[in-house]
mmCIF file of the N, C-alpha and C atoms, coordinates in Angstrom:
data_MODEL
# 
_entry.id   MODEL 
# 
loop_
_atom_site.group_PDB 
_atom_site.id 
_atom_site.type_symbol 
_atom_site.label_atom_id 
_atom_site.label_alt_id 
_atom_site.label_comp_id 
_atom_site.label_asym_id 
_atom_site.label_entity_id 
_atom_site.label_seq_id 
_atom_site.pdbx_PDB_ins_code 
_atom_site.Cartn_x 
_atom_site.Cartn_y 
_atom_site.Cartn_z 
_atom_site.occupancy 
_atom_site.B_iso_or_equiv 
_atom_site.pdbx_formal_charge 
_atom_site.auth_seq_id 
_atom_site.auth_comp_id 
_atom_site.auth_asym_id 
_atom_site.auth_atom_id 
_atom_site.pdbx_PDB_model_num 
ATOM 1   N N  . UNK A 1 1  ? 0.951   -1.625 -0.326  1.00 0.00 ? 1  UNK A N  1 
ATOM 2   C CA . UNK A 1 1  ? -0.161  0.271  0.019   1.00 0.00 ? 1  UNK A CA 1 
ATOM 3   C C  . UNK A 1 1  ? 1.100   1.235  0.158   1.00 0.00 ? 1  UNK A C  1 
ATOM 4   N N  . UNK A 1 2  ? 0.575   2.356  -1.685  1.00 0.00 ? 2  UNK A N  1 
ATOM 5   C CA . UNK A 1 2  ? 1.299   3.088  -0.757  1.00 0.00 ? 2  UNK A CA 1 
ATOM 6   C C  . UNK A 1 2  ? 1.090   4.257  -0.020  1.00 0.00 ? 2  UNK A C  1 
ATOM 7   N N  . UNK A 1 3  ? 2.286   5.276  0.035   1.00 0.00 ? 3  UNK A N  1 
ATOM 8   C CA . UNK A 1 3  ? 1.805   6.611  1.239   1.00 0.00 ? 3  UNK A CA 1 
ATOM 9   C C  . UNK A 1 3  ? 0.426   7.349  0.401   1.00 0.00 ? 3  UNK A C  1 
ATOM 10  N N  . UNK A 1 4  ? -0.141  7.882  1.585   1.00 0.00 ? 4  UNK A N  1 
ATOM 11  C CA . UNK A 1 4  ? -1.590  8.727  1.081   1.00 0.00 ? 4  UNK A CA 1 
ATOM 12  C C  . UNK A 1 4  ? -1.430  9.642  0.675   1.00 0.00 ? 4  UNK A C  1 
ATOM 13  N N  . UNK A 1 5  ? -2.209  10.682 0.130   1.00 0.00 ? 5  UNK A N  1 
ATOM 14  C CA . UNK A 1 5  ? -1.420  11.724 -0.436  1.00 0.00 ? 5  UNK A CA 1 
ATOM 15  C C  . UNK A 1 5  ? -2.546  12.618 0.194   1.00 0.00 ? 5  UNK A C  1 
ATOM 16  N N  . UNK A 1 6  ? -1.999  13.739 0.050   1.00 0.00 ? 6  UNK A N  1 
ATOM 17  C CA . UNK A 1 6  ? -2.701  14.907 0.770   1.00 0.00 ? 6  UNK A CA 1 
ATOM 18  C C  . UNK A 1 6  ? -4.374  14.989 0.491   1.00 0.00 ? 6  UNK A C  1 
ATOM 19  N N  . UNK A 1 7  ? -4.054  15.144 -1.202  1.00 0.00 ? 7  UNK A N  1 
ATOM 20  C CA . UNK A 1 7  ? -5.646  15.089 -1.687  1.00 0.00 ? 7  UNK A CA 1 
ATOM 21  C C  . UNK A 1 7  ? -6.723  14.046 -0.799  1.00 0.00 ? 7  UNK A C  1 
ATOM 22  N N  . UNK A 1 8  ? -6.147  12.715 -1.155  1.00 0.00 ? 8  UNK A N  1 
ATOM 23  C CA . UNK A 1 8  ? -6.928  11.385 -0.210  1.00 0.00 ? 8  UNK A CA 1 
ATOM 24  C C  . UNK A 1 8  ? -7.232  12.153 1.505   1.00 0.00 ? 8  UNK A C  1 
ATOM 25  N N  . UNK A 1 9  ? -6.189  12.413 2.117   1.00 0.00 ? 9  UNK A N  1 
ATOM 26  C CA . UNK A 1 9  ? -6.331  13.541 3.578   1.00 0.00 ? 9  UNK A CA 1 
ATOM 27  C C  . UNK A 1 9  ? -7.199  14.520 3.527   1.00 0.00 ? 9  UNK A C  1 
ATOM 28  N N  . UNK A 1 10 ? -6.803  15.472 2.663   1.00 0.00 ? 10 UNK A N  1 
ATOM 29  C CA . UNK A 1 10 ? -8.017  16.366 2.611   1.00 0.00 ? 10 UNK A CA 1 
ATOM 30  C C  . UNK A 1 10 ? -9.194  16.191 2.024   1.00 0.00 ? 10 UNK A C  1 
ATOM 31  N N  . UNK A 1 11 ? -9.609  14.763 1.471   1.00 0.00 ? 11 UNK A N  1 
ATOM 32  C CA . UNK A 1 11 ? -11.161 14.495 1.063   1.00 0.00 ? 11 UNK A CA 1 
ATOM 33  C C  . UNK A 1 11 ? -11.502 13.782 2.388   1.00 0.00 ? 11 UNK A C  1 
ATOM 34  N N  . UNK A 1 12 ? -10.692 13.167 2.771   1.00 0.00 ? 12 UNK A N  1 
ATOM 35  C CA . UNK A 1 12 ? -11.547 12.240 4.306   1.00 0.00 ? 12 UNK A CA 1 
ATOM 36  C C  . UNK A 1 12 ? -11.579 13.569 5.615   1.00 0.00 ? 12 UNK A C  1 
ATOM 37  N N  . UNK A 1 13 ? -11.091 13.946 5.934   1.00 0.00 ? 13 UNK A N  1 
ATOM 38  C CA . UNK A 1 13 ? -10.489 15.631 6.364   1.00 0.00 ? 13 UNK A CA 1 
ATOM 39  C C  . UNK A 1 13 ? -12.334 16.329 6.531   1.00 0.00 ? 13 UNK A C  1 
ATOM 40  N N  . UNK A 1 14 ? -12.719 16.522 4.424   1.00 0.00 ? 14 UNK A N  1 
ATOM 41  C CA . UNK A 1 14 ? -13.405 17.630 4.437   1.00 0.00 ? 14 UNK A CA 1 
ATOM 42  C C  . UNK A 1 14 ? -14.830 16.631 5.072   1.00 0.00 ? 14 UNK A C  1 
ATOM 43  N N  . UNK A 1 15 ? -14.542 15.007 4.771   1.00 0.00 ? 15 UNK A N  1 
ATOM 44  C CA . UNK A 1 15 ? -16.484 14.588 5.700   1.00 0.00 ? 15 UNK A CA 1 
ATOM 45  C C  . UNK A 1 15 ? -16.394 14.348 6.659   1.00 0.00 ? 15 UNK A C  1 
ATOM 46  N N  . UNK A 1 16 ? -15.310 15.134 7.514   1.00 0.00 ? 16 UNK A N  1 
ATOM 47  C CA . UNK A 1 16 ? -15.733 15.087 8.929   1.00 0.00 ? 16 UNK A CA 1 
ATOM 48  C C  . UNK A 1 16 ? -16.639 15.663 9.483   1.00 0.00 ? 16 UNK A C  1 
ATOM 49  N N  . UNK A 1 17 ? -17.398 15.637 10.630  1.00 0.00 ? 17 UNK A N  1 
ATOM 50  C CA . UNK A 1 17 ? -18.401 16.501 11.673  1.00 0.00 ? 17 UNK A CA 1 
ATOM 51  C C  . UNK A 1 17 ? -17.085 18.065 11.302  1.00 0.00 ? 17 UNK A C  1 
ATOM 52  N N  . UNK A 1 18 ? -18.184 19.264 11.437  1.00 0.00 ? 18 UNK A N  1 
ATOM 53  C CA . UNK A 1 18 ? -17.541 20.507 11.301  1.00 0.00 ? 18 UNK A CA 1 
ATOM 54  C C  . UNK A 1 18 ? -16.548 20.310 13.376  1.00 0.00 ? 18 UNK A C  1 
ATOM 55  N N  . UNK A 1 19 ? -16.918 20.205 13.998  1.00 0.00 ? 19 UNK A N  1 
ATOM 56  C CA . UNK A 1 19 ? -16.194 20.001 15.499  1.00 0.00 ? 19 UNK A CA 1 
ATOM 57  C C  . UNK A 1 19 ? -14.757 19.150 15.343  1.00 0.00 ? 19 UNK A C  1 
ATOM 58  N N  . UNK A 1 20 ? -14.902 17.999 14.452  1.00 0.00 ? 20 UNK A N  1 
ATOM 59  C CA . UNK A 1 20 ? -13.664 17.531 14.362  1.00 0.00 ? 20 UNK A CA 1 
ATOM 60  C C  . UNK A 1 20 ? -13.116 17.927 13.791  1.00 0.00 ? 20 UNK A C  1 
ATOM 61  N N  . UNK A 1 21 ? -13.246 18.552 12.383  1.00 0.00 ? 21 UNK A N  1 
ATOM 62  C CA . UNK A 1 21 ? -12.722 19.239 11.123  1.00 0.00 ? 21 UNK A CA 1 
ATOM 63  C C  . UNK A 1 21 ? -11.757 20.251 12.109  1.00 0.00 ? 21 UNK A C  1 
ATOM 64  N N  . UNK A 1 22 ? -12.648 21.118 13.264  1.00 0.00 ? 22 UNK A N  1 
ATOM 65  C CA . UNK A 1 22 ? -11.925 22.414 14.016  1.00 0.00 ? 22 UNK A CA 1 
ATOM 66  C C  . UNK A 1 22 ? -11.196 21.486 14.281  1.00 0.00 ? 22 UNK A C  1 
ATOM 67  N N  . UNK A 1 23 ? -11.048 20.578 15.428  1.00 0.00 ? 23 UNK A N  1 
ATOM 68  C CA . UNK A 1 23 ? -9.900  19.918 16.364  1.00 0.00 ? 23 UNK A CA 1 
ATOM 69  C C  . UNK A 1 23 ? -8.785  19.654 15.452  1.00 0.00 ? 23 UNK A C  1 
ATOM 70  N N  . UNK A 1 24 ? -9.392  18.862 14.115  1.00 0.00 ? 24 UNK A N  1 
ATOM 71  C CA . UNK A 1 24 ? -7.785  18.740 13.792  1.00 0.00 ? 24 UNK A CA 1 
ATOM 72  C C  . UNK A 1 24 ? -6.977  19.997 13.161  1.00 0.00 ? 24 UNK A C  1 
ATOM 73  N N  . UNK A 1 25 ? -7.789  20.781 12.282  1.00 0.00 ? 25 UNK A N  1 
ATOM 74  C CA . UNK A 1 25 ? -7.063  22.172 12.114  1.00 0.00 ? 25 UNK A CA 1 
ATOM 75  C C  . UNK A 1 25 ? -6.051  22.742 12.910  1.00 0.00 ? 25 UNK A C  1 
ATOM 76  N N  . UNK A 1 26 ? -7.281  22.836 14.517  1.00 0.00 ? 26 UNK A N  1 
ATOM 77  C CA . UNK A 1 26 ? -6.056  23.676 15.695  1.00 0.00 ? 26 UNK A CA 1 
ATOM 78  C C  . UNK A 1 26 ? -5.025  22.481 15.858  1.00 0.00 ? 26 UNK A C  1 
ATOM 79  N N  . UNK A 1 27 ? -5.265  21.079 15.859  1.00 0.00 ? 27 UNK A N  1 
ATOM 80  C CA . UNK A 1 27 ? -3.702  20.204 16.171  1.00 0.00 ? 27 UNK A CA 1 
ATOM 81  C C  . UNK A 1 27 ? -2.612  20.483 15.072  1.00 0.00 ? 27 UNK A C  1 
ATOM 82  N N  . UNK A 1 28 ? -3.190  20.368 14.026  1.00 0.00 ? 28 UNK A N  1 
ATOM 83  C CA . UNK A 1 28 ? -2.367  20.830 12.717  1.00 0.00 ? 28 UNK A CA 1 
ATOM 84  C C  . UNK A 1 28 ? -1.762  22.410 12.964  1.00 0.00 ? 28 UNK A C  1 
ATOM 85  N N  . UNK A 1 29 ? -2.606  22.960 13.094  1.00 0.00 ? 29 UNK A N  1 
ATOM 86  C CA . UNK A 1 29 ? -1.220  24.757 13.394  1.00 0.00 ? 29 UNK A CA 1 
ATOM 87  C C  . UNK A 1 29 ? -0.770  24.569 14.059  1.00 0.00 ? 29 UNK A C  1 
ATOM 88  N N  . UNK A 1 30 ? -1.485  23.864 15.640  1.00 0.00 ? 30 UNK A N  1 
ATOM 89  C CA . UNK A 1 30 ? -0.268  23.755 17.136  1.00 0.00 ? 30 UNK A CA 1 
ATOM 90  C C  . UNK A 1 30 ? 1.286   22.836 16.589  1.00 0.00 ? 30 UNK A C  1 
ATOM 91  N N  . UNK A 1 31 ? 0.860   22.513 15.130  1.00 0.00 ? 31 UNK A N  1 
ATOM 92  C CA . UNK A 1 31 ? 2.104   21.575 14.653  1.00 0.00 ? 31 UNK A CA 1 
ATOM 93  C C  . UNK A 1 31 ? 3.183   22.500 14.109  1.00 0.00 ? 31 UNK A C  1 
ATOM 94  N N  . UNK A 1 32 ? 2.632   23.538 13.313  1.00 0.00 ? 32 UNK A N  1 
ATOM 95  C CA . UNK A 1 32 ? 3.604   24.387 13.027  1.00 0.00 ? 32 UNK A CA 1 
ATOM 96  C C  . UNK A 1 32 ? 4.461   24.961 13.835  1.00 0.00 ? 32 UNK A C  1 
ATOM 97  N N  . UNK A 1 33 ? 3.888   25.339 15.101  1.00 0.00 ? 33 UNK A N  1 
ATOM 98  C CA . UNK A 1 33 ? 5.240   25.691 16.184  1.00 0.00 ? 33 UNK A CA 1 
ATOM 99  C C  . UNK A 1 33 ? 6.325   25.738 16.054  1.00 0.00 ? 33 UNK A C  1 
ATOM 100 N N  . UNK A 1 34 ? 6.832   25.048 15.937  1.00 0.00 ? 34 UNK A N  1 
ATOM 101 C CA . UNK A 1 34 ? 8.221   24.146 15.569  1.00 0.00 ? 34 UNK A CA 1 
ATOM 102 C C  . UNK A 1 34 ? 8.288   25.086 14.661  1.00 0.00 ? 34 UNK A C  1 
ATOM 103 N N  . UNK A 1 35 ? 7.966   25.847 14.005  1.00 0.00 ? 35 UNK A N  1 
ATOM 104 C CA . UNK A 1 35 ? 8.853   26.091 12.746  1.00 0.00 ? 35 UNK A CA 1 
ATOM 105 C C  . UNK A 1 35 ? 9.491   27.239 12.604  1.00 0.00 ? 35 UNK A C  1 
ATOM 106 N N  . UNK A 1 36 ? 10.343  27.724 11.997  1.00 0.00 ? 36 UNK A N  1 
ATOM 107 C CA . UNK A 1 36 ? 11.031  28.906 11.971  1.00 0.00 ? 36 UNK A CA 1 
ATOM 108 C C  . UNK A 1 36 ? 10.261  30.281 11.126  1.00 0.00 ? 36 UNK A C  1 
ATOM 109 N N  . UNK A 1 37 ? 10.520  31.427 11.403  1.00 0.00 ? 37 UNK A N  1 
ATOM 110 C CA . UNK A 1 37 ? 9.910   32.451 10.587  1.00 0.00 ? 37 UNK A CA 1 
ATOM 111 C C  . UNK A 1 37 ? 10.451  32.357 9.267   1.00 0.00 ? 37 UNK A C  1 
ATOM 112 N N  . UNK A 1 38 ? 11.724  32.067 8.648   1.00 0.00 ? 38 UNK A N  1 
ATOM 113 C CA . UNK A 1 38 ? 11.984  31.604 7.580   1.00 0.00 ? 38 UNK A CA 1 
ATOM 114 C C  . UNK A 1 38 ? 11.514  31.119 7.233   1.00 0.00 ? 38 UNK A C  1 
ATOM 115 N N  . UNK A 1 39 ? 11.310  29.453 7.846   1.00 0.00 ? 39 UNK A N  1 
ATOM 116 C CA . UNK A 1 39 ? 10.426  28.610 6.941   1.00 0.00 ? 39 UNK A CA 1 
ATOM 117 C C  . UNK A 1 39 ? 8.993   28.274 6.852   1.00 0.00 ? 39 UNK A C  1 
ATOM 118 N N  . UNK A 1 40 ? 8.117   29.570 7.875   1.00 0.00 ? 40 UNK A N  1 
ATOM 119 C CA . UNK A 1 40 ? 7.309   29.549 7.344   1.00 0.00 ? 40 UNK A CA 1 
ATOM 120 C C  . UNK A 1 40 ? 7.162   30.733 6.122   1.00 0.00 ? 40 UNK A C  1 
ATOM 121 N N  . UNK A 1 41 ? 7.870   31.869 6.126   1.00 0.00 ? 41 UNK A N  1 
ATOM 122 C CA . UNK A 1 41 ? 8.742   32.610 5.141   1.00 0.00 ? 41 UNK A CA 1 
ATOM 123 C C  . UNK A 1 41 ? 7.973   31.576 3.750   1.00 0.00 ? 41 UNK A C  1 
ATOM 124 N N  . UNK A 1 42 ? 8.904   30.969 3.693   1.00 0.00 ? 42 UNK A N  1 
ATOM 125 C CA . UNK A 1 42 ? 9.456   29.753 2.367   1.00 0.00 ? 42 UNK A CA 1 
ATOM 126 C C  . UNK A 1 42 ? 8.439   29.087 2.344   1.00 0.00 ? 42 UNK A C  1 
ATOM 127 N N  . UNK A 1 43 ? 7.436   28.676 3.071   1.00 0.00 ? 43 UNK A N  1 
ATOM 128 C CA . UNK A 1 43 ? 6.414   27.855 2.686   1.00 0.00 ? 43 UNK A CA 1 
ATOM 129 C C  . UNK A 1 43 ? 5.257   28.973 2.153   1.00 0.00 ? 43 UNK A C  1 
ATOM 130 N N  . UNK A 1 44 ? 4.835   29.899 2.633   1.00 0.00 ? 44 UNK A N  1 
ATOM 131 C CA . UNK A 1 44 ? 4.180   31.122 2.357   1.00 0.00 ? 44 UNK A CA 1 
ATOM 132 C C  . UNK A 1 44 ? 4.108   31.151 1.106   1.00 0.00 ? 44 UNK A C  1 
ATOM 133 N N  . UNK A 1 45 ? 5.368   31.620 0.140   1.00 0.00 ? 45 UNK A N  1 
ATOM 134 C CA . UNK A 1 45 ? 5.845   32.045 -0.680  1.00 0.00 ? 45 UNK A CA 1 
ATOM 135 C C  . UNK A 1 45 ? 5.856   30.806 -2.048  1.00 0.00 ? 45 UNK A C  1 
ATOM 136 N N  . UNK A 1 46 ? 6.180   29.457 -1.435  1.00 0.00 ? 46 UNK A N  1 
ATOM 137 C CA . UNK A 1 46 ? 5.984   28.567 -2.343  1.00 0.00 ? 46 UNK A CA 1 
ATOM 138 C C  . UNK A 1 46 ? 4.207   28.532 -2.476  1.00 0.00 ? 46 UNK A C  1 
ATOM 139 N N  . UNK A 1 47 ? 3.571   29.002 -1.409  1.00 0.00 ? 47 UNK A N  1 
ATOM 140 C CA . UNK A 1 47 ? 1.901   28.626 -1.796  1.00 0.00 ? 47 UNK A CA 1 
ATOM 141 C C  . UNK A 1 47 ? 1.919   29.670 -2.593  1.00 0.00 ? 47 UNK A C  1 
ATOM 142 N N  . UNK A 1 48 ? 2.175   31.003 -2.503  1.00 0.00 ? 48 UNK A N  1 
ATOM 143 C CA . UNK A 1 48 ? 1.910   32.358 -3.711  1.00 0.00 ? 48 UNK A CA 1 
ATOM 144 C C  . UNK A 1 48 ? 2.225   31.926 -4.998  1.00 0.00 ? 48 UNK A C  1 
ATOM 145 N N  . UNK A 1 49 ? 3.074   30.907 -5.266  1.00 0.00 ? 49 UNK A N  1 
ATOM 146 C CA . UNK A 1 49 ? 3.357   30.940 -6.265  1.00 0.00 ? 49 UNK A CA 1 
ATOM 147 C C  . UNK A 1 49 ? 2.708   30.264 -6.845  1.00 0.00 ? 49 UNK A C  1 
ATOM 148 N N  . UNK A 1 50 ? 2.029   28.845 -6.169  1.00 0.00 ? 50 UNK A N  1 
ATOM 149 C CA . UNK A 1 50 ? 1.403   27.838 -6.785  1.00 0.00 ? 50 UNK A CA 1 
ATOM 150 C C  . UNK A 1 50 ? 0.695   28.642 -6.649  1.00 0.00 ? 50 UNK A C  1 
ATOM 151 N N  . UNK A 1 51 ? -0.642  29.418 -6.117  1.00 0.00 ? 51 UNK A N  1 
ATOM 152 C CA . UNK A 1 51 ? -1.432  29.800 -6.190  1.00 0.00 ? 51 UNK A CA 1 
ATOM 153 C C  . UNK A 1 51 ? -1.284  30.893 -7.670  1.00 0.00 ? 51 UNK A C  1 
ATOM 154 N N  . UNK A 1 52 ? -0.565  31.706 -7.770  1.00 0.00 ? 52 UNK A N  1 
ATOM 155 C CA . UNK A 1 52 ? -0.250  32.212 -9.574  1.00 0.00 ? 52 UNK A CA 1 
ATOM 156 C C  . UNK A 1 52 ? 0.212   31.299 -10.539 1.00 0.00 ? 52 UNK A C  1 
ATOM 157 N N  . UNK A 1 53 ? 0.510   29.894 -10.329 1.00 0.00 ? 53 UNK A N  1 
ATOM 158 C CA . UNK A 1 53 ? 0.609   29.413 -11.120 1.00 0.00 ? 53 UNK A CA 1 
ATOM 159 C C  . UNK A 1 53 ? -1.025  28.544 -11.994 1.00 0.00 ? 53 UNK A C  1 
ATOM 160 N N  . UNK A 1 54 ? -1.602  28.140 -10.799 1.00 0.00 ? 54 UNK A N  1 
ATOM 161 C CA . UNK A 1 54 ? -2.799  27.667 -11.377 1.00 0.00 ? 54 UNK A CA 1 
ATOM 162 C C  . UNK A 1 54 ? -3.379  28.499 -11.850 1.00 0.00 ? 54 UNK A C  1 
ATOM 163 N N  . UNK A 1 55 ? -3.415  30.417 -11.505 1.00 0.00 ? 55 UNK A N  1 
ATOM 164 C CA . UNK A 1 55 ? -4.062  31.030 -12.157 1.00 0.00 ? 55 UNK A CA 1 
ATOM 165 C C  . UNK A 1 55 ? -3.874  30.997 -13.400 1.00 0.00 ? 55 UNK A C  1 
ATOM 166 N N  . UNK A 1 56 ? -2.212  31.343 -13.647 1.00 0.00 ? 56 UNK A N  1 
ATOM 167 C CA . UNK A 1 56 ? -1.899  31.393 -14.912 1.00 0.00 ? 56 UNK A CA 1 
ATOM 168 C C  . UNK A 1 56 ? -2.393  29.979 -15.585 1.00 0.00 ? 56 UNK A C  1 
ATOM 169 N N  . UNK A 1 57 ? -2.398  29.043 -15.785 1.00 0.00 ? 57 UNK A N  1 
ATOM 170 C CA . UNK A 1 57 ? -2.370  27.675 -16.023 1.00 0.00 ? 57 UNK A CA 1 
ATOM 171 C C  . UNK A 1 57 ? -3.811  27.844 -16.307 1.00 0.00 ? 57 UNK A C  1 
ATOM 172 N N  . UNK A 1 58 ? -4.637  28.600 -16.656 1.00 0.00 ? 58 UNK A N  1 
ATOM 173 C CA . UNK A 1 58 ? -6.476  28.579 -15.945 1.00 0.00 ? 58 UNK A CA 1 
ATOM 174 C C  . UNK A 1 58 ? -6.744  27.551 -15.216 1.00 0.00 ? 58 UNK A C  1 
ATOM 175 N N  . UNK A 1 59 ? -6.139  26.702 -14.011 1.00 0.00 ? 59 UNK A N  1 
ATOM 176 C CA . UNK A 1 59 ? -6.705  26.048 -12.975 1.00 0.00 ? 59 UNK A CA 1 
ATOM 177 C C  . UNK A 1 59 ? -7.740  26.785 -11.950 1.00 0.00 ? 59 UNK A C  1 
ATOM 178 N N  . UNK A 1 60 ? -7.678  27.911 -11.939 1.00 0.00 ? 60 UNK A N  1 
ATOM 179 C CA . UNK A 1 60 ? -7.881  28.579 -10.845 1.00 0.00 ? 60 UNK A CA 1 
ATOM 180 C C  . UNK A 1 60 ? -8.332  29.939 -11.722 1.00 0.00 ? 60 UNK A C  1 
ATOM 181 N N  . UNK A 1 61 ? -9.026  30.628 -10.572 1.00 0.00 ? 61 UNK A N  1 
ATOM 182 C CA . UNK A 1 61 ? -9.564  32.155 -11.514 1.00 0.00 ? 61 UNK A CA 1 
ATOM 183 C C  . UNK A 1 61 ? -9.595  32.836 -9.749  1.00 0.00 ? 61 UNK A C  1 
ATOM 184 N N  . UNK A 1 62 ? -9.142  34.153 -9.692  1.00 0.00 ? 62 UNK A N  1 
ATOM 185 C CA . UNK A 1 62 ? -9.540  35.025 -8.647  1.00 0.00 ? 62 UNK A CA 1 
ATOM 186 C C  . UNK A 1 62 ? -10.969 34.994 -8.365  1.00 0.00 ? 62 UNK A C  1 
ATOM 187 N N  . UNK A 1 63 ? -11.139 35.419 -7.387  1.00 0.00 ? 63 UNK A N  1 
ATOM 188 C CA . UNK A 1 63 ? -12.175 36.593 -6.317  1.00 0.00 ? 63 UNK A CA 1 
ATOM 189 C C  . UNK A 1 63 ? -12.506 38.252 -6.616  1.00 0.00 ? 63 UNK A C  1 
ATOM 190 N N  . UNK A 1 64 ? -12.987 38.686 -7.198  1.00 0.00 ? 64 UNK A N  1 
ATOM 191 C CA . UNK A 1 64 ? -13.155 40.387 -6.590  1.00 0.00 ? 64 UNK A CA 1 
ATOM 192 C C  . UNK A 1 64 ? -12.672 40.792 -5.866  1.00 0.00 ? 64 UNK A C  1 
ATOM 193 N N  . UNK A 1 65 ? -11.980 41.731 -4.758  1.00 0.00 ? 65 UNK A N  1 
ATOM 194 C CA . UNK A 1 65 ? -11.765 41.763 -3.397  1.00 0.00 ? 65 UNK A CA 1 
ATOM 195 C C  . UNK A 1 65 ? -13.256 42.447 -3.402  1.00 0.00 ? 65 UNK A C  1 
ATOM 196 N N  . UNK A 1 66 ? -13.807 42.854 -3.953  1.00 0.00 ? 66 UNK A N  1 
ATOM 197 C CA . UNK A 1 66 ? -15.610 43.450 -3.253  1.00 0.00 ? 66 UNK A CA 1 
ATOM 198 C C  . UNK A 1 66 ? -16.604 42.070 -2.569  1.00 0.00 ? 66 UNK A C  1 
ATOM 199 N N  . UNK A 1 67 ? -16.261 41.345 -3.873  1.00 0.00 ? 67 UNK A N  1 
ATOM 200 C CA . UNK A 1 67 ? -17.012 39.961 -3.211  1.00 0.00 ? 67 UNK A CA 1 
ATOM 201 C C  . UNK A 1 67 ? -16.014 39.517 -2.510  1.00 0.00 ? 67 UNK A C  1 
ATOM 202 N N  . UNK A 1 68 ? -15.198 39.053 -1.788  1.00 0.00 ? 68 UNK A N  1 
ATOM 203 C CA . UNK A 1 68 ? -14.760 38.906 -0.754  1.00 0.00 ? 68 UNK A CA 1 
ATOM 204 C C  . UNK A 1 68 ? -15.037 39.091 0.513   1.00 0.00 ? 68 UNK A C  1 
ATOM 205 N N  . UNK A 1 69 ? -14.864 40.907 0.417   1.00 0.00 ? 69 UNK A N  1 
ATOM 206 C CA . UNK A 1 69 ? -15.013 41.598 1.851   1.00 0.00 ? 69 UNK A CA 1 
ATOM 207 C C  . UNK A 1 69 ? -16.968 41.576 2.064   1.00 0.00 ? 69 UNK A C  1 
ATOM 208 N N  . UNK A 1 70 ? -17.845 41.000 0.678   1.00 0.00 ? 70 UNK A N  1 
ATOM 209 C CA . UNK A 1 70 ? -19.421 41.228 0.636   1.00 0.00 ? 70 UNK A CA 1 
ATOM 210 C C  . UNK A 1 70 ? -19.189 40.254 1.591   1.00 0.00 ? 70 UNK A C  1 
ATOM 211 N N  . UNK A 1 71 ? -18.982 38.853 1.053   1.00 0.00 ? 71 UNK A N  1 
ATOM 212 C CA . UNK A 1 71 ? -18.520 37.162 1.971   1.00 0.00 ? 71 UNK A CA 1 
ATOM 213 C C  . UNK A 1 71 ? -18.505 37.196 3.304   1.00 0.00 ? 71 UNK A C  1 
ATOM 214 N N  . UNK A 1 72 ? -17.413 37.965 3.312   1.00 0.00 ? 72 UNK A N  1 
ATOM 215 C CA . UNK A 1 72 ? -17.355 38.043 4.595   1.00 0.00 ? 72 UNK A CA 1 
ATOM 216 C C  . UNK A 1 72 ? -18.016 38.617 6.033   1.00 0.00 ? 72 UNK A C  1 
ATOM 217 N N  . UNK A 1 73 ? -18.595 40.298 5.214   1.00 0.00 ? 73 UNK A N  1 
ATOM 218 C CA . UNK A 1 73 ? -19.713 40.795 6.020   1.00 0.00 ? 73 UNK A CA 1 
ATOM 219 C C  . UNK A 1 73 ? -20.993 39.914 5.987   1.00 0.00 ? 73 UNK A C  1 
ATOM 220 N N  . UNK A 1 74 ? -21.113 39.440 4.831   1.00 0.00 ? 74 UNK A N  1 
ATOM 221 C CA . UNK A 1 74 ? -22.570 38.526 5.093   1.00 0.00 ? 74 UNK A CA 1 
ATOM 222 C C  . UNK A 1 74 ? -22.409 37.483 6.134   1.00 0.00 ? 74 UNK A C  1 
ATOM 223 N N  . UNK A 1 75 ? -21.180 37.230 6.124   1.00 0.00 ? 75 UNK A N  1 
ATOM 224 C CA . UNK A 1 75 ? -20.696 35.483 7.394   1.00 0.00 ? 75 UNK A CA 1 
ATOM 225 C C  . UNK A 1 75 ? -20.565 35.825 8.666   1.00 0.00 ? 75 UNK A C  1 
ATOM 226 N N  . UNK A 1 76 ? -20.194 37.288 9.468   1.00 0.00 ? 76 UNK A N  1 
ATOM 227 C CA . UNK A 1 76 ? -20.401 37.835 10.020  1.00 0.00 ? 76 UNK A CA 1 
ATOM 228 C C  . UNK A 1 76 ? -21.466 38.545 10.666  1.00 0.00 ? 76 UNK A C  1 
ATOM 229 N N  . UNK A 1 77 ? -22.662 39.119 10.181  1.00 0.00 ? 77 UNK A N  1 
ATOM 230 C CA . UNK A 1 77 ? -23.610 39.231 10.434  1.00 0.00 ? 77 UNK A CA 1 
ATOM 231 C C  . UNK A 1 77 ? -24.755 38.452 10.426  1.00 0.00 ? 77 UNK A C  1 
ATOM 232 N N  . UNK A 1 78 ? -24.483 36.934 10.486  1.00 0.00 ? 78 UNK A N  1 
ATOM 233 C CA . UNK A 1 78 ? -25.357 35.607 10.584  1.00 0.00 ? 78 UNK A CA 1 
ATOM 234 C C  . UNK A 1 78 ? -25.162 35.278 11.379  1.00 0.00 ? 78 UNK A C  1 
# 
């Protein structure tokens, strides 16, 4: 049996109830506390590069900022 992929882990995690997902996120975030500032910055830069690449390849598209803020306001007011 091969290694489990990130996509498989994500798919399984998304099937968890909200409370269990929140606990999982908390555990994952705590696991990052051991990273140095340089490692964190490198990881964010890698993620930015990945997102730019997927947009340029047409695999994803941006969302206008106003739409993001409107959704955030709607979530906060509910």
